[in-house]
C-alpha positions in Angstrom: 3.3 -7.2 -24.2 0.6 -5.2 -22.4 1.5 -3.6 -19.1 -1.0 -1.8 -16.9 0.3 0.6 -14.2 -2.1 1.4 -11.4 -1.8 4.4 -9.1 -4.3 5.5 -6.5 -5.5 8.6 -8.2 -5.0 10.6 -11.4 -6.0 13.9 -10.0 -2.3 14.8 -10.3 0.4 13.5 -12.6 2.2 10.5 -11.2 5.8 11.1 -12.3 6.9 7.6 -11.1 4.5 5.8 -13.3 5.0 8.2 -16.2 8.8 7.6 -16.1 8.2 3.8 -16.0 5.8 4.0 -19.0 8.6 5.7 -21.0 11.0 2.9 -20.0 8.5 0.2 -20.9 7.7 1.7 -24.3 11.4 2.0 -25.2 10.7 -1.5 -26.7 8.1 -0.9 -29.4 6.6 -4.3 -28.8 5.3 -3.2 -25.4 2.1 -1.3 -24.7 1.5 0.5 -21.5 -1.4 2.3 -19.8 -1.6 4.2 -16.5 -4.9 4.1 -14.7 -6.3 5.1 -11.3 -7.5 2.5 -8.8 -11.1 3.4 -9.8 -10.5 2.6 -13.5 -8.2 -0.4 -13.0 -10.8 -3.2 -12.6 -12.6 -2.4 -16.0 -9.3 -1.8 -17.9 -7.5 -4.7 -16.2 -10.2 -7.3 -17.3 -11.1 -5.9 -20.7 -7.6 -4.7 -22.0 -6.1 -8.0 -20.8 -2.6 -6.9 -19.7 0.1 -9.6 -19.0 1.6 -7.5 -16.2 -0.1 -5.2 -13.7 2.1 -2.9 -11.7 1.0 -1.1 -8.5 2.5 2.2 -7.2 1.8 2.1 -3.4 2.3 4.6 -0.7 2.2 3.9 3.0 -1.3 3.6 4.3 -2.7 2.1 1.0 -1.3 -1.5 1.2 -4.5 -3.2 2.3 -6.6 -1.3 -0.3 -4.3 -2.4 -3.1 -4.1 -6.0 -1.7 -7.9 -6.3 -1.6 -8.1 -4.9 -5.1 -5.6 -7.3 -6.5 -7.4 -10.3 -5.0 -10.6 -9.2 -6.7 -9.0 -8.4 -10.0 -7.1 -11.7 -10.1 -10.3 -13.6 -9.5 -12.3 -11.7 -12.2 -9.4 -11.8 -14.6 -9.1 -15.6 -14.2 -12.8 -16.0 -14.7 -12.7 -14.1 -17.9 -9.4 -15.3 -19.4 -8.5 -18.6 -17.6 -5.1 -17.2 -16.7 -3.5 -14.8 -14.3 -1.5 -11.6 -14.9 1.8 -11.1 -13.2 1.5 -8.6 -10.3 4.4 -6.2 -9.5 4.5 -3.7 -6.6 6.8 -0.7 -6.2 7.1 2.8 -4.7 7.8 3.8 -1.1 5.8 1.3 0.9 7.0 -1.9 -0.9 10.5 -0.5 -0.8 10.6 -0.1 3.0 8.2 -2.9 4.0 8.5 -5.7 1.4 7.4 -8.3 4.1 3.9 -7.0 3.7 3.7 -7.8 0.0 3.8 -11.6 -0.2 0.7 -11.4 -2.3 2.7 -9.8 -5.2 4.7 -11.9 -7.7 7.5 -9.3 -7.9 8.6 -6.5 -5.6 10.8 -3.8 -7.1 12.4 -1.7 -4.4 13.7 1.8 -4.9 13.9 3.5 -8.3 12.5 1.0 -10.8 13.6 2.1 -14.2 16.6 -0.2 -14.6 14.9 -3.2 -12.8 11.9 -2.9 -15.1 14.0 -2.5 -18.2 16.0 -5.7 -17.3 12.8 -7.6 -16.5 11.4 -6.7 -19.9 14.7 -7.4 -21.7 14.7 -4.0 -23.4 18.5 -4.0 -23.5 18.6 -0.4 -22.3 21.1 0.6 -19.5 20.3 3.8 -17.5 23.7 4.8 -16.3 22.8 8.2 -15.0 19.7 10.4 -14.4 20.1 12.1 -17.8 19.8 8.8 -19.6 16.3 8.2 -18.3 13.7 9.2 -20.9 11.2 11.9 -20.2 8.0 10.8 -18.6 5.1 9.7 -20.9 2.2 12.1 -20.2 -0.5 10.9 -22.6 -2.5 9.2 -19.8 -2.9 12.6 -18.1 -4.5 14.8 -20.8 -5.2 18.5 -20.4 -8.6 19.1 -18.7 -10.7 21.7 -20.5 -11.5 24.7 -18.3 -8.6 24.0 -15.9 -5.1 25.5 -15.7 -2.8 23.1 -17.4 -0.3 22.4 -14.6 2.4 19.9 -15.4 4.8 18.3 -12.9 8.6 18.1 -13.5 11.6 17.0 -11.5 15.1 18.4 -12.0 16.8 16.3 -9.4 16.4 13.1 -7.4 17.3 12.8 -3.7 17.9 15.4 -1.1 21.2 17.0 0.1 19.8 17.1 3.6 19.3 13.8 5.3 18.7 14.8 8.9 15.0 15.4 8.8 13.7 12.7 11.1 10.1 12.6 9.7 11.4 12.0 6.2 12.4 8.7 4.4 15.5 10.1 2.7 17.9 9.0 5.5 16.6 5.5 5.4 16.7 5.5 1.6 20.3 6.5 1.6 21.1 3.5 3.9 19.3 1.1 1.6 20.8 2.4 -1.6 24.3 3.6 -0.6 25.5 3.4 -4.2 23.3 6.3 -5.2 24.5 9.8 -4.7 22.6 11.7 -2.1 21.5 14.2 -4.8 21.5 13.6 -8.6 20.8 16.6 -10.7 19.7 16.6 -14.4 21.4 18.7 -17.0 19.6 22.0 -16.9 19.4 22.1 -20.7 17.5 18.8 -20.7 15.1 20.1 -18.0 14.3 23.2 -20.0 14.0 21.2 -23.3 11.4 18.9 -21.6 9.3 21.7 -20.4 9.5 23.4 -23.8 8.4 20.2 -25.4 5.4 19.7 -23.0 4.4 23.3 -23.3 2.1 23.6 -20.2 0.6 26.7 -18.9 2.3 26.3 -15.5 5.2 24.1 -14.3 5.5 22.6 -10.9 8.8 21.2 -9.7 8.5 18.2 -7.4 12.2 18.3 -6.3 12.7 18.1 -2.5 15.1 21.1 -2.8 15.2 22.9 -6.1 18.3 24.6 -7.4 20.7 23.6 -4.7 23.8 24.2 -6.8 24.2 27.9 -7.4 25.8 27.6 -10.9 23.2 25.1 -12.1 20.4 27.4 -10.7 21.8 30.5 -12.4 22.2 28.7 -15.8 18.7 27.2 -15.5 17.0 30.5 -14.7 18.7 32.2 -17.6 17.9 29.5 -20.2 14.3 29.0 -18.8 13.6 32.8 -19.2 14.8 32.7 -22.7 13.3 29.4 -23.9 10.2 28.9 -21.8 9.2 31.7 -19.4 5.9 30.2 -18.2 5.0 30.6 -14.5 6.5 27.9 -12.2 6.6 26.8 -8.6 9.2 24.9 -6.6 10.4 23.9 -3.1 13.4 25.4 -1.3 14.8 25.5 2.2 15.0 28.9 3.8 18.8 28.9 4.0 18.9 28.5 0.2 17.2 31.9 -0.3 19.1 35.1 -0.7 18.2 38.4 -2.3 20.3 37.4 -5.4 18.5 34.1 -5.7 15.1 35.7 -5.1 15.8 38.1 -8.0 16.7 35.2 -10.3 13.6 33.4 -9.3 11.4 36.4 -10.1 13.2 37.1 -13.4 12.7 33.6 -14.5 8.9 33.9 -13.7 8.9 31.7 -10.5 5.6 32.9 -9.0 5.6 30.8 -5.8 8.0 29.0 -3.4 7.1 26.4 -0.8 9.3 26.6 2.3 9.2 24.2 5.2 9.2 25.7 8.7 7.7 22.7 10.4 7.6 24.4 13.9 8.6 27.8 15.3 9.4 26.1 18.6 13.2 25.3 18.7 12.7 22.3 21.0 10.5 20.7 18.3 12.7 21.6 15.5 15.6 19.9 17.3 13.3 16.8 17.7 12.6 16.6 14.0 16.2 17.2 12.9 15.7 20.8 11.8 17.5 22.4 14.7 20.2 24.0 12.6 17.5 26.2 10.9 17.0 29.5 12.6 13.7 31.5 12.5 15.6 34.5 11.3 16.5 32.6 8.1 12.8 32.0 7.5 12.0 35.7 8.1 14.9 36.7 5.7 13.8 34.2 3.0 10.2 35.4 3.1 11.2 39.1 3.1 13.5 38.6 0.0 10.9 36.7 -1.9 8.1 39.1 -1.2 10.3 42.1 -2.1 10.9 40.4 -5.5 7.2 39.6 -6.0 7.5 35.8 -5.4 4.7 34.3 -3.3 5.5 32.0 -0.4 3.7 28.9 1.0 5.0 28.2 4.5 4.7 24.5 5.4 4.0 23.6 9.1 3.5 20.5 11.2 1.3 20.4 14.3 0.8 17.5 16.7 4.5 16.6 16.8 5.5 14.2 19.7 5.7 16.1 23.1 4.1 19.2 21.5 1.4 20.9 23.5 -1.4 22.8 21.9 0.3 26.0 23.1 3.4 25.0 21.1 1.3 24.7 18.0 -0.4 28.0 18.6 3.1 29.5 18.9 3.8 28.2 15.4 0.5 29.8 14.3 1.6 33.1 15.9 4.9 33.0 14.0 3.0 32.5 10.8 0.8 35.4 11.5 3.9 37.5 12.2 5.8 36.6 8.9 2.7 36.7 6.7 3.2 33.9 4.1 0.8 34.0 1.2 -0.5 30.6 2.3 0.1 28.8 5.6 0.1 25.1 4.8 -0.2 22.8 7.8 -0.4 19.0 8.4 -0.9 16.9 11.4 2.2 14.7 12.2 2.0 11.1 11.2 4.6 8.6 12.6 5.4 6.9 9.4 7.2 3.6 10.0 10.8 3.4 8.9 11.5 7.1 9.6 13.7 8.0 12.5 11.0 9.9 14.3 8.4 7.3 13.5 10.5 4.6 15.0 11.2 6.8 18.0 7.5 7.2 18.6 7.2 3.5 18.9 10.2 3.1 21.2 9.1 5.9 23.6 5.4 4.8 23.6 4.2 8.0 21.9 2.6 5.8 19.3 1.1 2.4 20.4 -0.8 1.5 17.2 0.0 -1.2 14.6 0.1 1.3 11.7 -3.3 0.1 10.5 -4.7 3.5 11.7 -2.3 5.4 9.4 -4.1 6.5 6.3 -2.9 8.2 3.2 -3.8 11.6 4.6 -1.9 13.8 7.1 -4.8 16.3 7.5 -7.4 14.3 9.4 -6.2 13.2 12.8 -3.4 12.5 15.2 -2.7 8.8 16.0 -0.2 9.6 18.8 -1.0 8.9 22.5 -2.5 12.4 23.1 -5.7 12.9 25.1 -8.9 13.0 23.0 -9.3 16.6 23.8 -5.9 17.4 22.4 -6.6 15.4 19.2 -9.8 17.4 18.8 -7.9 20.6 19.2 -5.4 19.5 16.6 -8.1 18.6 14.1 -9.8 22.0 14.6 -6.5 24.0 14.4 -5.5 22.2 11.2 -8.7 23.2 9.6 -8.6 26.8 10.6 -4.8 27.5 10.6 -4.6 29.2 7.2 -7.7 31.2 7.9 -6.3 32.4 11.2 -3.1 33.6 9.4 -5.1 35.4 6.8 -7.2 37.2 9.5 -4.5 37.7 12.1 -6.5 35.8 14.6 -4.8 33.7 17.3 -7.5 31.4 19.0 -7.4 30.3 22.6 -7.0 26.6 23.2 -10.5 26.3 24.7 -11.9 27.6 21.4 -10.6 24.6 19.5 -13.5 22.2 19.8 -15.8 20.6 17.2 -18.8 22.2 18.8 -17.3 25.6 18.7 -15.7 25.3 15.2 -18.6 26.9 13.2 -18.7 29.8 15.7 -14.9 30.1 15.5 -15.0 30.3 11.7 -17.7 32.9 11.9 -15.7 34.9 14.4 -12.5 34.8 12.3 -14.4 35.8 9.1 -16.0 38.6 11.0 -12.6 39.7 12.1 -11.5 39.8 8.4 -14.6 41.6 7.4 -14.1 44.3 10.0 -10.5 44.7 8.9 -11.5 45.2 5.3 -14.4 47.6 6.1 -12.7 49.7 8.8 -9.0 49.2 8.2 
């Protein structure tokens, strides 16, 4: 049987589709290909798969629906039959009522459901029994650093973040442990087999269990040793852990601050985190030579532009190697997203939510505030790099080119004059 898996883009590896391809090909009678939405029409008609599976994130449902309608029409015209359409990933899991157009909806993790559907006879009793992801549809690109994605755990031990889907996921799938961690030996063996130039761990929180983390770092140093990057919470990071990270050749860590304003951290469910923990984590990591990307959210409900400039000021103070920032999106099904609807902070019908959290705010802010958020998001990292804290009135589209010039001039003067 031929099965085509379609993801929106192949600019990055899609671990979900890659794991499913391995499950599909456990039965040697099955063939599977992973393609982007741009490739899918040509491959779908000419390769003639019996099943077409779509991996869909929130904001992309209409795009995939339109594509499927066109593909089915062209497929029937060419072959006088129709392929079976399957949808999965986050959006169909949380909002199956929007997918009446699909033949089959697979909620949650799909490995076992797909194996049963294809009658492979395989039972995946735990996370270590799932085969490594098939990577052949994502070949190395000449002239670019060969970065490969890995995941050492599924789930998250923290389920209080109100902008995140993890709490709702736990309610929907109570039989799954909140955090499932792979055997560290299996993780290292996979990376050694793939042999990339750089490893990126997609875990929500990497190395939560101290013994697992210590064992992993020691074996990774011995067996692999290539540079890697991962995500951690600030309270996870100590000097001992920073030393282990550096010794195992972890070159960068992503840490989520979200906001330096305590009221807003309380709002998003991160109130237990203290700013001193962020300062301590960055200090330990920098002392050990590990770079830090600090992740921020601006445009949260009830936040003023002054609140978001305070978050920028904190970033300037702690000096991360990169100040990453997004504009808040009230994703439906999350606690904060639902709160936005209940309190009237968001009055849309979710059709204005796209696949990007960098472009605009959809909350009920004045247009001037939305423009300020757009400008601040675009210049946030540059302001941290140059120690420049703009005034609210500078954050306009008309002023943006001048502001960029002013900030760069500030950087130039610093380099030239000290």
